Every structure is written in C-alpha cells, then in structure tokens.
N, C-alpha and C positions, 0 to 999 in steps of 0.2 A: 036648688040640687047643689047645680056647679056653685057657688059662692060658698055651702056648708061646706063644700070640700075643701074648697080652699082655707078656708076654715079652720079646718082638723090640721090640713098641714102645714098651718101658721104655727100651729100650739104645739104642732110637733117637732120643729124646726127648733122653736125657743128651750123645749123643754131638754133639747139635744146638748144646744148652746151654754146651759146651766150647768150641767151635767159633768161637761168638756170643761168648762173652766175650775167648778170647786175640784176637781179630782186632778187638776194640772199646774195649778197655782204654785207657785214658787216664794210667793212673797212673805213678808212678816206684815203684824198688826203696823208698823212703822211702816210702811212702803218701803224698804227698802230689801232687795231681793238676799234671797239667800242658798247656795248653790247648795242644790242634796248630797248628802255626803260629803259635806267641807267638814275635814277634820279638827279644825281650831275652832270654829265655831266663833264662841264670844271668846276662847280664850286664847286672848290677842293682844299688845301692848305696840303700837306703833312707833313707841321711842325705843322699844328693841325689837326690833320684829324678827322672832326667829321661825322660821318655817322650814321645808325642808328643801335644802339645794342652797339655803343663803347664804354669801359669801362675802366673810367683809376678810382684808389685808393691812397690818398696819405696820409702820417702819421706826424705827429713834430719831429721836431729832434732838442731836445734842445729849451732853454738852463731852461726849467723847468720839472723836473719828469713827468708831466702830459701829457699824450700822448694826443694831437686833430687826429682828423681824417676824411678825408672830400672824396666824395665820385661824380665822373663826370660820367654820362651818358647820352648821346645822344639817343633825342628819337622824335616822331613825325614827321620826317624829311618830304617835300615838296616842290615841285619849287613855286618860288615865282616870280615876271617878271625880279629883279636883281641876281637870284642866286636862291639859296639854304634858306630854314628857318627850323631850330632843335631848341629844347628844350633841356635844361642840366639840369641835376637836382641839379645843382648850380654849380656857378661860384667863386669860393674862393680867389681866387688868389690876389685882390684886400682891399677885404671889408672884408673876411672870412665867408659871408652868406651862410649859404646850404637852399636857394633856390631857384627853380626854374626859368630861366630866358632863354629870346627867344637870336636866337644868328641868322644873316646870312650871308652866303659867298655865296661876289660875283661872279660873273662868272671870275675875273682877280686872286682871293684866298683872295680877303682882308676880314678879320674878324670883323662884325658889330655888337658893343654889345650895349645898351642903358643902361639909369642912375647907372652910374657908380660914386661916389661922384656928381652926378648932371649931367655929361658926359653923353652924346650919339656921335654915330663913329667907324671909323677905330681903333678898339684896336690893333690889329695886324694885321702888312702888309702881301701882297701879299707874296708868296712864292721866285718872283723873287729879290724882294727885303730883303730877310733875308742875303746879304749881309754889311761886315762889314763899319761905317761909315755912313750907312745908318738912318735918324731921320722921325721923324711924330711928330704929335701934337695929343691929346685924351683929347678933355675941356684944361685944366688948367696944365696938363701934355705934357711934352716932351719925348718923348723915343726916341733910337739910339739902334741901332744895334752894343752893343762893341766887340764881340768874334765870331770865326768862330771855333774854334779849343778845346775847351774844354773839358776833360774829365770827366764826373760826376760816382762815384760810388753810388748808391741806392739797396733797399731789393729788386730791381726789374731785378737789376744786373747792368754792368758796362758799360758807353755807351759813347762810341770815337765820336771826331767833332761835340760835339753838340754847337749850338748857342745860344751863350747869350744876353740876352735883358734885360737893364736898362730902368725904367720911372721912373721920380719925376716930383714932382712941383717946386722945387727947393728951399724947405720953409719946408715942416714939413712932407712930405712922399718919401719914395726912394722904389722903389720896382725892385728883380730879375727875371728874367724868363729862367730857362736853355729847351732848345727845342732839340730835338732829331728826326733830318726828318725820319717817316714814323711810328711815336711811337707817339710823342706830349710833353706835358711839362714834362719835368721828374723831373724837380728840381725847386722851388720857394721860394721867401721869403720877407720878409717885415721889412723896418726901417723905425720908429723913429725921426724923424730930432730934432725935436720942441716942446717939448722938448725933448732931446736924451733920447736912451735906452740903455743900455750896451751893448745888444747883438744881433745883428738880426736873428729875430723867418726864420728857414727856413721850410720846408715842401718836404716831397721826393717821390716818386713815391713807392709802393709798390707793387703792381699788376695793369697790365691791360691787356683789352682784346680787340682787336680788330675785324672787322669782315671783 
C-alpha cells in the first residue's frame, strides 16, 4: 500500500512538471530564446540595428572648417505585414536632409526606404548579403559590397572588420558607407562626380546609444 502511494505521487509530480514545461517554454526549435511579445522578431538587421530609442550622432570630417552634425534616432516602432516600421529623425546618408523618414525592416532584414532621389525600395540589403561582391539596385543607383575588413577610426572609437558599401548612379553621385555589425553606420561619404568636387565630404560617428 505504502509503495503504491509513493508511486502515484511520483507519477503525479512528473505529469505536473511536463505540463509546466510545455506551457512556459520560450525557446525556439533552434534552441535560442525568444522573448514573448518581442516586436522585432526576425525583422532585424544587425548592420543597421533599428530599434526604438537607438541613436547615432555624426559629425563632418572636412574638407571645410565648418562642422555639420546629424542625429539619427529611431522611434515609433510597430509591426507591419512584411516586417517592422520605424521612423528615424533623419536619414542623411544620401541627401543630408534633417527631416523625419519612415523605414521598414523586412522579416529577412532588408531595409526599405522611400523618396531618395525619387526612388523607393531596398536601400540596404539583408544581413546575409553583407558579403563582398553582392550587388543590388535602388532606383537609378547600383550598390555593391566592396570590402569586409575595413578598419575605421571615429570619435566613437576604433572599429575593425567593418563592411564598406558603395552606391552610385554612374554619372553624378557616388556614396560610400561603412557598417559595423551590432553598431550600425559608423562613417559615410558623398562625392559629386559631375561636375567633380575636389574632395569627398565624410561624416563619422561621434557617439551612439543602442538599446
């Protein structure tokens, strides 16, 4: 009798433990944990980590004595059908505009922007495509991943193994952008090729905050 009672108690405990484990597990099949209610989910690109409250401050690096500053801060994060949508206080990498812009980060990590030189679409590729030789188009611009091992010195620190992206319309404008994984864009530059300017203007990361 006593042994039967103990056996029944052990069976009951095992059933309760199994039920609790099934209801409380937050692990995905690949073994990585995923927080319940995480608004980003898979809609995230570590090379351009847009999340609510993330902030980057850039300052100009010559050729004039006048210093320019741009602040890029993400806000208004919400889910949309194909990923997440955020607003950035500015998106100065191509037009040096200090006005708010809406971006979408698709589930695969592609960054979608609109109204840049009249173009809309994938402005930055998915993280899996941040590899030398990858090419894409954005309106009249052609983009390519030029390098994966750049070392860049900025006011925010020294960054190794940076990835350099080039974008050009092949006639008037050429842009260079350096990305550091889990930080974002750490340096960018614009060069007008027609008519040509004597020296490209570059902007480097002064400070940043990531949540």
